[in-house]
C-alpha positions, 0 to 999 in steps of 0.5 A, spaced: 763 243 598 755 243 598 756 249 603 760 253 597 755 251 592 749 254 596 752 259 598 754 261 591 747 259 589 744 264 594 749 269 592 747 269 585 740 269 587 740 276 591 745 279 586 739 278 581 734 281 585 738 287 587 738 288 579 731 287 578 730 292 584 734 297 580 730 297 574 724 302 574 718 300 573 715 304 568 721 301 564 721 297 558 726 293 555 728 295 548 726 290 543 730 291 537 725 289 531 727 282 528 729 283 520 724 277 518 719 280 523 713 282 518 710 290 520 704 289 523 697 292 520 697 298 518 693 303 513 698 307 508 693 313 507 689 317 512 681 315 512 677 317 506 671 316 510 669 317 517 672 313 523 669 309 528 668 312 536 674 310 540 672 308 547 670 313 552 676 314 558 670 314 563 669 306 562 676 306 565 679 306 572 687 307 571 689 314 570 694 312 565 688 308 561 684 314 561 689 319 558 691 314 553 684 313 550 683 321 551 689 322 546 687 316 542 680 320 540 684 326 539 689 323 534 685 317 530 686 319 523 694 318 525 693 311 530 689 308 524 696 309 520 700 306 525 701 299 526 701 295 533 707 291 535 703 287 540 701 283 534 693 284 535 692 284 527 694 276 528 691 276 535 685 280 534 684 282 527 686 289 528 687 293 521 692 298 526 694 301 532 686 305 532 683 298 533 686 297 540 682 304 542 675 302 539 675 296 543 678 294 550 684 291 548 689 297 549 687 297 556 690 291 558 696 293 553 702 297 555 705 296 547 698 299 545 698 305 551 706 307 549 705 307 542 699 312 542 703 316 547 709 316 543 704 318 536 701 324 540 708 326 542 711 325 535 705 329 532 706 335 537 713 335 533 710 335 527 711 329 524 707 326 519 703 319 520 709 316 515 715 319 519 711 316 526 709 310 523 717 309 520 720 311 527 715 305 530 718 300 526 724 302 528 721 300 535 722 309 538 715 308 541 719 304 547 723 310 549 716 314 552 716 315 558 709 314 562 710 317 568 708 324 564 701 321 563 700 318 571 695 324 572 689 326 568 690 330 563 686 337 562 679 336 558 680 340 550 
């Protein structure tokens, strides 16, 4: 009887391992926003004053992170108007997604990175900051394919 349980347990572990191996490494499980989950901090309008500089991409060694910071510098006005679903507004006092790129925070946060890439892509599709924010709140940022950003972007 112990052999049957041991064999069954081993098979379950093997099946679980195979399932994990089949999931792509850049895959982020889609997390649906909770109805009671508050929307993280953001600014509803574009800023009237100058925005702070984002950190230099040259400070980072990871190409994906460099690209995120490079793009963030180009789209600061829109990032200022977007929430960040890593909830750094609560843990770090951030007021919007832009704050993640004014600091080193985004360099270690997949959520911040994906949201910035998503914002950049949507701006390329002529979406407004409000439309992008609505989609971020729905969780659409989770669909970003980060493999597109694993090679250095051209200087602009």
